[in-house]
C-alpha positions, 0 to 999 in steps of 0.5 A, a space after each residue: 234181622 230177617 224172617 225170610 233169610 235168617 242168619 245164625 252165627 257162632 262166635 269165639 276166639 281160636 281154641 275157644 271151643 267153637 268147633 264143638 258147638 259147630 259140630 253140635 249144630 251140624 248134628 241138628 242140621 242132619 237130624 232135622 233135614 236142614 240145608 244151611 249155607 256154611 261160612 267159616 270165619 277164616 275165609 274173611 281174613 284179608 291175607 293168605 297164610 304166608 302173606 299174613 305172616 309177612 304182614 304181621 312180622 313187618 308190622 312188628 318190626 315197625 313197632 306196630 301190633 297186628 293180630 288175626 283179631 283186628 280189622 287191619 287183617 280182616 274183611 269186616 266190611 265184606 262180612 257185613 255185606 254178606 250178612 246184609 245181602 243174605 238177610 235181605 235176599 238170600 244171596 251174597 259172596 263166599 269163599 273157603 280157606 284151605 285147611 288140613 280138613 278140606 285140602 283134599 276136597 279143595 285141592 289147593 295149597 294150605 292157607 290159601 283162598 278159593 275164588 269168591 262164589 255166590 251163596 248156594 241157592 235154596 239154603 234154609 239159612 246162613 250159618 257162620 262160625 268164626 272170630 267175628 260173627 257179632 263184631 261191631 267196630 266203629 270209629 277205630 283209628 289205631 294211632 289215635 286210640 287211647 288205652 281206655 277207648 273201646 270202639 265196640 258198641 255193646 248193643 245191637 243196632 237196627 241200622 248201620 252207622 255211616 262210620 264203621 261196621 256192624 255185623 251183629 245187626 243182621 244176625 238172628 241168633 248169635 251164640 258166644 263160645 268163650 272159656 275163661 281167659 286162663 283156660 283159653 291161653 292154656 289151650 293155645 299154648 298146648 296146641 301151638 307148641 304140640 301141633 304147630 311146633 312153636 316155642 312156648 315163648 313164641 306163643 306167649 309173645 303172640 298172646 301178648 301181641 294180640 291182647 289189644 285186639 282181643 279186648 276191643 274186637 273179640 270180648 265185646 261180642 259176648 255182651 250182645 250174644 243171645 246165648 253164651 257158653 263159657 267153659 270154666 275149669 274146676 282145677 287150678 289154672 292160675 298160671 297158664 304158662 306153666 300148665 302141663 296139660 289142658 283141663 279135660 271137659 270132665 274137669 270143667 263146668 259150662 256156664 250158659 247165659 241167656 240174653 232173654 231167659 223168658 223164652 226158655 222153659 228151664 225145668 224141662 231143659 234141666 231134666 234132660 241134662 243131668 247135673 244142671 242147675 240154675 245159678 241166676 235167673 238167666 244162667 244155667 250151669 252144666 257139667 263140662 262134658 255135656 256141652 254138645 248135648 246142651 247145644 242141641 237141647 237149647 238150640 234145636 227149638 230156636 232153629 225150628 222157630 227161625 224156620 217157622 218164621 221163614 215159612 210163615 
């Protein structure tokens, strides 16, 4: 971790709600006049979109299981190197992944990468949003891995081991965004069928194919986050594969878990979030529609603290 060049990471699987949290942070940056180096997790995929499809299809034909969640198709080592170099020197190599949101600006085909370039000079900290902001992968070998073996070490480590990668060790503030799994599946099924034109059977197959990587490389990150925002629906989602619509924010609650609750003045925060309550000494529950507000209220002082340490 770094006092001079801090790293902030928002981590969560696709469709989890990380975009909502990222937008809340962007509001903080604009309001407070903060200049971050923004890094999107998709830029650390190993392959461009069409090649990724080909690699995954070929693996499937050979009886192997690859997914966007796993190490075979992601550059975990490059992500760790970026976090390390930025935390030590404020430098590092970044690129962008072309999506519908940035294609007009980048003027490249969808699903391609821009060239690697140095992190812009003069940034206040590095801000990452994506799948693997807190990933720790050690000694993983897919062929030899038993079903019960978990290659994730569920704790922060101060030094990198000789075998594997530890992205989390360089993160000063790690935020997890995770809906309960049935809600996550509902969101993926509806997005991929309605927006991407896939069949429900194809999306279900994808969910099943990536479950092993989800278990080993996504879920364990949430045990080492500083703060987790978990969306829980208050309507019936017991069979996500027949759900006709995605529960609205007002049909949900947000469970917020704090790793170090002694750092926070909960009565003061709760007065600013209508309907908030404490379910445990380290857990706050808020209405689902208050997520963005809660992120700004909780995280603005933490960002200020990072900047004060940097200037001190």
